[in-house]
N, C-alpha and C positions, 0 to 999 in steps of 0.2 A: 452358886449352889443350885442344883437341878430343881429342888422343890420350892424355890423362892417364888412367891406369888407373882412378881413382875415377869419372871421367866415363863411361868405357866400362861399368863395373860398374853405375852408375846407369841408363844407357840400357838395359842388358840387363834390369834389374829392371822398369823401366817397360814394356818390350815384353812381358815375360812376364805382368805383371799385367793388361795390357790385352787380351791375346790371348783370343779367344772360347773357351769350353769346347768340346772336341771332342764332337760329337754321338754318337760311337760309344762313349764311355766312360761306364760306369755305376758310380757309387760305391755303397758299402754302404748309405748312407742312402737313396739312390734305390731300390735293390733292396728295402729294407724298406718303402718307400712303395708300390711296385708290388705287393709281397706283401700288404700290408694291403688294397689295392683288390681284389686277387684273392680274398682270403679272404672279404671282404664279398660279392663277386659270387657266389662259390661257395655261400654260405649262402642268398642271395636266390633262386638258381636252383633250389633243391630243390623248393619248391612249384610253381614255374613248369614244371619238368620233368614233374612228375606230371600237371599240367593238359595239357601239350603231348602227352603220350602218349595222353590221351583224345581230344583234338582231332584228332590225326593220323589216328585211326581213324574218329571220328564225323563230323568236318567238316574235311577236309583244306584246303579253300580259306581257312579262317579261321586256319590255322596261322601265317601271316605276321605276325599281330598279336602273337604271343608272342616275336618276335625281339628286341625292345628290350632285355631284360635281358642278352642276349649282346653287344649292340653298345655299350651305354653304358659298360661298364668299359674296353673297348679305346679308345674315343674319349677318355674321361676320362684314362686313363693317358698317352696321347700329348699331349693338351692341357696336362696338368699338368707332366709330366716333360720332354717334348721330347727324347727320346733314342731312338736306333735300337733296335728290338726291344722297346720298352716295352709295346706292345699284346700282343705274343706272350708275353712273360714273364707279364703279368697274366692272359692267357687260360689259359696252362698251369697257373698256380697255382689259378685259379678252378675249372678242370676237375678237378684233382686233389682239391680240397676237396669237390667235389660227388660224385665217384665213390662213396665209401662210403655216401652217403645215397640215391643214385639207383639203385645196384646195377648200373650199366652205365657204359661209357665214352662213351655218346652225348653227354653234356653236354661232356665233355672234347674230343671230336671237333669239336663245333659251336663251342666257344669258340676252338679253334685255327683252324678254317675261317674264322671271322669275323676273327680277328686277322691272319691271313695276307693277306686281301684288303684290310683296312683299312691294313695296313702297306705294301702293294705300291706305291702311288703315291709315298709318302715315300721308299721305297727307290730308286725311279726317279730321284729328285732327290738321291740320296745323303744323305737326311735333312737337307737344307739349307733347306727351306721348311716353315714350320709355321703359315702363316696360315689364316684362315677358309676361303679358297678351296680350299686343299689338303684341308681336312677334308671338304668337300662333294664334291670330286673322289673322295676315298676312299669316301664314302658311295655315290656313283654306281657305282664299280667293284664294291663289295660288293653293291649292289642287283642289278646285272646277273648277278654270279656266283650269288647266292642264288636269283634267279628261274630261272636255268638249272638249278640243283640241284633246285628244287621241281618244275620242269617234267619233268625226267627221272625222279626218284624216285617221283613220284605219277602218272606217265603222264598228263600234263595234257591231252593230246589227247582223252581220253575225257570231259572236262568240256565243257559247253556254252560257246560263245565268250564269252558275257557273264560267266559265272563265271570263266573264265580271265582276262579283262580286269580284272575287279574284284579278283581275288586278287593279281595282279601290281601293280595300283595301290595296294592296301592294304599290300603288302609294301614297295614303294618308299617310300611315305609314312611308314611306321613306321620304316624305316631312317634316313631324313632327320630325322625327329622325334627319334629316339634320339640321333643325332649332335648335334643342337641341345641336347638335355638334357645330354649328356655334357660339352659345351663350357661350358654354363652352370654346371654343378657345378664344373668346373675353375676357372672364373673366380672363383666364390665362395670356393673354397679358397685361391686365390692372394691374394685380397684379405684373407683371414684370416691370411696368412703361411705357409700350409702348403707351398706350392711354392717357397719361398725357398731358394736355394742347393742345389737338387736337381741 
C-alpha cells in the first residue's frame, strides 16, 4: 500500500541517499585535504618566491614563467575536491605557510589573487559545473587578470612591443599549462583513491 508508513520511510531514505552532495558544504576531511595541498604549495613556493624577487627586478618580462606554482594548487584543489571555495582555502593556507619563510605577505597576496580569479567562473555557475571546459575558462579569466596586473605594476608600455607580446604570450601559456598539470595531478590522486568521499 503506497501510503504505508514503512514505504514512505523507505522512499525518504532512498531519496536522501541518492541526493547529490551540496557543493557548498565542506567536511572536516575535505578541509584537511585542502590544508595538506596548501602546506605542500606553501613549502614549494619558498624557493620560487626568492627567485621571483630577483626576476622581478632583473628581467620583469620573464616573471610570468614563475606563476605555475601559484596556479597548480588552486586548480588541483578544485579538480580534486569540487567544492565552493576550495581554491581560496588552499591559497590562504599556502600563503600563510609561506609568510614566515619569505618574510613578506607577497606570496599570500598572490595565492589569494590567483585563487579568487580561478574561483570566479565556478562561482558564476554557483559551483554546479566542474568539467574540463570550466577549468580552462577559469584559466582564461586568470590569464586576463594576471596580464592586466603585470601591465599596470610594471608599466608595460615602457617595454618594446615585441617584449610585451612575448611576455603576455608566455604568461598565458604558463597559466594554461599549469591548469593542465593541476588537473592531471588531481586525476592521478583520484585514481589512487585520494579524492574518494571528499
